N, C-alpha and C positions, 0 to 999 in steps of 0.2 A: 370215652370223652367225659365231659364234666356233668355233674348233677346241678341243675340251676332251679332254684325255688322262686316262685312268683306268688306273692300275697295279693289276692284279687277279690273282686266281688264274685258272687256265685256264677259258675261257668254258664249256666243256662240263661243268665240275664245279659250276657255280653252280646253286642251287636256284631254279628259275623262279618258284615260288609264294611263296618266303620271302625271297629275297636282297634286302638293302637297296640294294646297288650297282645292281641291275637297276631298282629303283624310281627311283633317282636318274637312271639313264640314260633311262628312259622320259620323265621330265620334261625332261631336256636335249634329247631328240629332239623332243618336242612343242613346245619353244620355238624349234626351228629350228637348234640347234647341231649341229655335226659331232662324233660320238663316235669317239674313237680309243683303242683298247685296247692295253695292253702287259702282258706278264709281266715279272717282275724279270729273267729271263734275256735279255730283249730289250734291256736298257738297257746303254749303255756311254758312257764319257767319252773324248774325244780332244782333246788340246791345249787342255784347259780348257773344252771345250764338251761338252754332254750330248746324246746321240742315243738313239734307240730304233727298232727294227723294229716298227712298229705296224700295226694293222688299223683302217681306217675301216669302221665297221659300221652297219647299220640293224637295229633289233630289232622283233620282233612276238611277244610272249610267248604268243599264242594258237596259234602255229604250232610245228612241230618239224622241223628245228632252229629255235630262236627268233631266230637272228641270220643276217644275210647280210653277207658281206664285200664292201664296195664297192671298196676299194683297199687294197693292202698294200705298204708301202715303208718306207724309213728316213726318220724325221722328225728334224729338228733341234728338240729339245724347247723351245728358246727361242722358236720360232715359234708355240707354242701359247699360247692366252689363259689357260689354267688347267690344272693337273694335279692330279687327286685321287688321293692315295695310299690305296688301298683293299685292299691285300694283307693277307690274314688272317695271324695268327700261325701257326706258331711265329716268335717274335722271335729269330731266329738270326743268324749272321754274314752269311748271304746277304741277309737283310732289311736289316741294318745297312749293308752295302756298297751296296745299292740306294739307300738314303737319301743316301749320299755322292755317288752319281752325280746324283741329283735336286738336290742342293745346287748342282751346276754349271749347272743349267738357269736361264737368265736370265728366268724367269717365275714367277708365283705358284704355289706348291705348297701344297695343303691336305690334311692338317695339315702344318705346316712340318717338313722333314726333321730339322733339328737338335733340335726338340722331341720328335719321335718317338723319337730316340735317347736323349735325356736323361730323358724323363718316362715311364719304364716304368709300365704301368698298374697293376701291383701293387706294385712296389718303390718307387714314389713316395709311397705312403700315409703313411710316417713324416713327410712334410712337414706333415701336418695331424693331429697327435696328439690334439687335442681332439675330432675328428670321427669317429675310427675305433675299433673294438673293440680290446681288448688284442691287440697284434701283435708278433711276433718274426720277424726275418729272420736266418737263419744256415745254415751247412752243417755245423755242429758238432752231432753227435747228442746229446751230453750236454746241451748248451744247450737243444735242442729238447725233450728229455725232461724237463728241469727246468721248461720252460714248460707242458708237459702236466701235470706234477705239480702245478703251481700252479693251473691252471684246470680240470683234471679232464676236460674235454670240449673237444676242439680240432679245427679244420679245418686240414689241411696241404695246401699248394698249390705246384705248380711256378710259376715266375715268367714263363715264356715261352710258355704254352699258352692255349687258349680253349675255350669250350663245355663246361667242366667236366672237360676231359681231365686226368687225373693227380691229381684232388682226392680226398683221403681224410678221412673224418670219424672221429675216433679217441677212444675213452674211455680212461681211466687203466687199466682192467682188461683192455684189449684185448691178447691174447697175440701179436698180429701187429705190435705197434708197432715192434719193432726192424727187422723186415724191410721194413716200409713206409718207415721213415726211411732205411734203407740204400739202398733202391731209389730213393726221391725225390732223395736227395742224391748218388746215384751214389757211395756209400761216401765221403761227406764231401768230395766234390770240387765239388759244385754247391749254390749257395745256394737255399733255398726259403723260403716264408712260412708261418708258423703264426698263426692267429687264434683267439681264444676263440670257442667255439660260441655262436651267438646263438639262443635258443629262439624268437625272433620269426620265424625262418625258416618256421615253420608257417603264417604269414600271407603268405609269399611273399618272394621276392627281387625288388626293384623296380628296373627299368631306366628311368632318366630321361634323355631326350635333350635336350641343351643345345646350342642353335645360337647362336654369336656371343655367348656369355655369358648367353643367356636360355633358361630351360627351357620345354619344351612344357607345356601345361596338363593333359596326360594322360600317364600312365606305364604301362609294361608290367609287370604283376605276374606272376611265374613261381612257381607253387606246386609244391613237390616232390611226387612221387608217394609212395605208401605204401612202395614197395620201394627207393627211392633218395632220399637226403637232399639231393641237389644241386639248387639252383634254377636249372638250365639247361635250356632247351628241348631242346637236343641230348641231354640225359640223361633226357628223359621228363617234365620238369616241364610243368604245364598253364598256359596263358596266359589272363589276363584283363586288361582295360584299365580303369584307375581314374583318377579325378581326382587331380592333384597335391595332396599334403597341405600343410598350413601348415608343418610341420616340414621337409618336403622343400624347399619353396620358400625357407625361411629358410637352409638349408644351401647351396642353389644360389646364393643372394645372397652368402653369405660367400665362396664359391669363385670367383664370377664375375670379380672383379678379377685373380686369378691367371690364369685362362683367357684373358682379354682381353690381359693384359700379354705373354703368350707366343704370341699369335696362333692360339689353338686355336679353329678354326671349329666343330668338331664334337666333342662329348664324350658318351660314354655312362656316366653316373654310376650305379653300383649301390649300393643301400641295402637293409639289413635292419633293420627297426625304425627307430631314429633314428641308425644308424651307417652310415658310408660303408665299403663293403667292397672296391670296385674303382673306378678311374677310367680308363675305356677310351677310348683315342684313336687306335688303329690303324685299325680298321674297324668302328666301333660299329654294331650291328644293332638291330632292333626297329621300323624304319620301317613295314613292312607291317602288323605287328600293331596298332600304335597307330593307323594310318590306318583299318584295318578296324573298330576298336572305338571310334572317337571321330569328332567332326566335323572333325578336323584331317587335312589331307593333309601328312604329315611330309616327304615327298620334295619336294613343291612349295614348302613353307615353306623348306626348306634351300636348294634351288637358287636361289630368288628372293633369299634373303639373301646369296648369294655375289656378287651384282651383277656378273655376268660381263661383261667388256668386249668389245664387238664391233668395236672399232677396230683 
């Protein structure tokens, strides 16, 4: 069968019960493919070719440790049938340089490296102004405060983090607004995002998994806890699985041509109410929760759709 590479965070740091990459790896192994894992530090380019010191592993999530290294060696990445880029943010220069190396691999990379660089999951939102809440991107504190003045209740986010890290929900009368903006913008040297607060968050932040332009029929709804307004499981939100709504399906249909045009096999679309708040393409999660709460096996659906060549 095929050799499939996955660029990941360190194996020992992955959450065995929740990690979507591990769910994908289970299906790959079940289908007979060889799993080869890399960290970004393992990748390098030489004379126009891409290589990586990788581990061929077998996994058994019911054991500890959950993986066994079968072979460790330097691989010519062009010899692999497919590479899945599943490294979590931060989206920093180390991440960007890894995508440059993957660009040199003469094989399919999912999602495509150049799209990962260009289509930042938060900063790309202005491409779709009709689908998003009022949104501002700036490093200028005066501009950000003017946006807060206009909307009274605002969510401030860094552009390169995940899991709710660095998110602040701020009201106009918040005495900490200056220090929050100074910290997030690193004293006006780093661009951040501001979005008008959506009261529909009380009904949950909905993660929609879109494979090859088609959304799954069930979504992961993350309802914030009473002590934290963020709709992120890592921040304590509670999960439930719901059927895809008509408005969610309509928006997915509007976005599908763009995703297909740019070769995005996997997108994690986040919506609050009828508005798109993030378009995640680096390493979207939610596979396990949706699979556990619906008739769909998300990982099997995704891997089958990849149509991995065995030649």
